[in-house]
C-alpha positions in Angstrom: -25.2 -0.4 0.8 -22.1 -1.8 -1.0 -19.7 -4.0 1.1 -16.4 -2.4 1.7 -13.6 -3.0 -0.6 -11.4 -3.7 2.5 -12.2 -5.3 5.6 -10.3 -6.7 8.9 -11.8 -8.2 11.8 -10.4 -8.9 14.8 -6.6 -9.2 13.8 -4.3 -10.8 16.2 -0.4 -11.1 15.5 2.3 -11.9 18.0 6.0 -12.5 17.8 8.1 -14.9 20.0 11.7 -14.3 21.2 12.7 -17.1 23.5 10.1 -17.3 26.2 8.7 -13.8 25.6 5.7 -13.2 23.4 5.2 -9.7 22.0 1.6 -8.7 20.7 1.9 -6.5 17.7 -1.8 -6.4 17.0 -4.6 -7.2 19.5 -8.2 -7.3 18.2 -7.8 -4.7 15.5 -10.5 -4.1 12.9 -11.0 -2.0 10.1 -13.3 -1.3 7.1 -12.6 1.0 4.0 -14.9 2.0 1.4 -14.0 2.7 -2.4 -12.8 6.2 -2.8 -12.2 6.8 0.9 -8.5 7.5 2.3 -7.8 6.5 6.0 -4.7 7.4 7.7 -3.2 4.9 10.5 -1.0 7.1 12.8 0.7 6.3 16.0 4.3 6.0 17.9 6.9 3.8 16.4 6.4 0.2 17.4 2.6 0.6 17.6 1.9 -2.2 15.0 1.1 0.2 12.2 3.4 -1.6 9.4 2.4 -5.2 10.9 -1.2 -4.0 10.3 -0.5 -3.1 6.8 1.4 -6.2 5.9 -1.5 -8.2 7.3 -3.8 -6.2 5.1 -1.7 -6.6 2.2 -1.3 -10.6 2.6 2.6 -10.1 3.1 2.2 -11.5 6.6 -0.5 -13.7 8.2 -2.4 -13.0 11.3 -2.4 -15.3 14.2 -6.2 -14.5 14.5 -8.8 -12.7 12.8 -9.5 -12.5 8.8 -9.0 -9.9 6.0 -11.3 -9.7 2.9 -10.0 -7.6 -0.2 -12.8 -7.1 -3.1 -14.8 -9.8 -1.5 -12.0 -12.4 -1.4 -10.3 -13.7 1.7 -6.7 -13.1 1.6 -5.8 -14.2 5.0 -5.1 -17.7 5.9 -4.2 -19.0 2.3 -1.2 -20.3 0.6 1.4 -17.7 -0.2 0.7 -18.4 -3.8 -3.1 -17.5 -3.3 -2.3 -14.4 -1.6 0.1 -13.2 -4.1 -2.5 -14.0 -6.8 -5.1 -11.8 -4.8 -2.7 -9.1 -4.2 -1.6 -8.7 -7.8 -5.3 -8.7 -9.0 -6.4 -6.1 -6.1 -3.8 -4.5 -4.0 -1.2 -1.8 -5.0 1.5 -1.7 -2.1 3.8 1.4 -1.9 6.7 1.1 0.6 8.8 3.7 2.0 11.8 2.2 0.2 12.3 -1.1 -1.8 9.4 -0.7 -4.3 11.7 -1.1 -7.1 14.1 -3.8 -8.5 17.4 -2.4 -8.7 18.3 -4.1 -12.1 15.5 -3.1 -14.0 14.4 0.3 -15.4 11.5 2.3 -14.1 9.5 1.3 -17.3 10.4 -2.4 -16.8 9.4 -2.5 -13.1 5.9 -1.4 -14.1 5.9 -3.7 -17.0 6.7 -6.6 -14.6 4.0 -6.2 -12.1 1.5 -5.8 -14.7 2.6 -9.2 -16.3 2.7 -10.9 -12.6 -1.1 -9.9 -12.3 -1.8 -11.8 -15.6 -4.8 -9.3 -16.7 -5.5 -9.0 -20.4 -2.8 -6.9 -22.3 -5.7 -4.6 -23.5 -6.8 -3.5 -20.0 -3.3 -2.5 -18.8 -2.3 1.1 -18.8 0.8 1.5 -20.6 3.7 2.2 -18.6 4.7 5.2 -20.2 1.2 6.7 -19.3 1.4 5.7 -15.9 4.9 7.4 -15.7 3.4 10.5 -17.2 0.8 10.9 -14.5 3.8 11.0 -11.9 5.5 13.2 -13.9 8.6 10.9 -14.8 8.0 10.3 -18.5 11.8 11.4 -19.2 13.1 8.8 -16.6 11.3 5.9 -17.8 14.7 4.2 -18.9 16.5 5.0 -15.5 17.6 2.5 -13.0 16.4 3.0 -9.6 19.9 3.8 -8.5 19.7 7.0 -10.8 16.7 8.4 -9.3 16.4 11.0 -6.6 14.4 10.4 -3.8 11.5 12.2 -4.8 11.7 10.4 -8.1 12.0 7.2 -6.3 9.0 7.9 -4.4 6.9 8.9 -7.5 8.2 5.9 -9.3 7.2 3.5 -6.2 3.5 4.8 -6.7 3.4 4.3 -10.4 4.4 0.7 -9.6 1.9 0.4 -6.9 -0.7 1.8 -9.4 0.3 -0.6 -12.1 -2.7 -2.7 -12.3 -5.6 -0.1 -11.2 -5.9 -1.4 -7.6 -8.9 -1.9 -5.6 -7.0 -1.2 -2.7 -3.9 0.9 -2.2 -1.9 0.5 0.8 1.1 2.9 1.6 3.7 2.6 4.2 5.2 6.2 5.1 5.2 7.1 1.3 6.5 10.8 2.3 8.8 9.5 5.0 12.1 10.5 3.0 11.1 13.1 0.5 11.1 17.2 0.6 7.5 19.0 1.1 7.0 19.5 -2.4 7.3 15.9 -3.5 5.2 15.2 -0.5 2.5 17.6 -1.7 2.8 16.2 -5.4 2.4 12.4 -3.7 -0.8 13.8 -1.8 -2.2 15.0 -5.1 -1.8 11.8 -6.9 -3.5 9.8 -3.9 -6.2 11.9 -3.8 -6.7 11.3 -7.4 -6.5 7.7 -7.1 -9.1 7.8 -4.4 -11.3 10.0 -6.4 -11.0 7.2 -9.2 -12.6 4.9 -6.8 -9.7 3.2 -4.9 -9.6 2.5 -1.2 -6.3 4.0 0.3 -4.9 3.1 3.5 -1.7 5.3 4.6 0.6 4.6 7.4 2.2 8.1 8.3 3.6 10.0 10.8 3.1 13.1 8.5 0.6 15.8 9.7 -0.1 17.0 6.0 -0.7 13.1 5.2 -3.4 12.7 7.9 -4.8 15.8 7.4 -5.6 15.1 3.8 -7.4 11.7 4.7 -11.1 11.2 5.3 -10.4 9.4 8.7 -7.6 9.1 11.1 -7.2 6.2 13.0 -4.6 5.9 15.9 -3.0 2.7 16.9 -1.0 2.2 20.4 0.3 -1.1 21.3 -1.5 -3.0 18.9 -5.0 -1.6 19.9 -6.9 1.6 18.1 -7.3 4.6 21.0 
């Protein structure tokens, strides 16, 4: 059996404020196969976003390890983590997926240049925008987009380098029902193409579309 494309083992993360320590993650593990969609649910403050940040290499766990596409991303330099993320991971945030001073098309082009993949292997930005239904908005700045358009543009950026793993943090949290349905279709299409998808969500619709649903409370699976 092929190794999971995303594997996290015994993740611990704590934050210190004065004399007090708060554990955001307490020994959490996770394995996700190619083509699988996993929804992570739980109340606010349960550690969901911290988990996603550790999986993406945006934050370092205090204990445990994360491997992506056979490479260890945890406990490495920020530069090394950034390189692995650019090659293997797409990250979709609820907001802030786009640089304000760049057009939608140029946001995608920048992410592709950072990955240093050969130009011949890159999906052209306009083709990515066509997939998310935003061809006509290629030259728009983020502030000129509606909430639904910004969500779809953020997904195009996250998919710019055909990632092995797509990590999404509340991708439908600020969109209407129709945009949520459209985003779900796009996420399912990406999974069908072989990407491992992990979605942090409060949405029943998103959880219902996943292959597995995991619930986090106080930094532990329940």
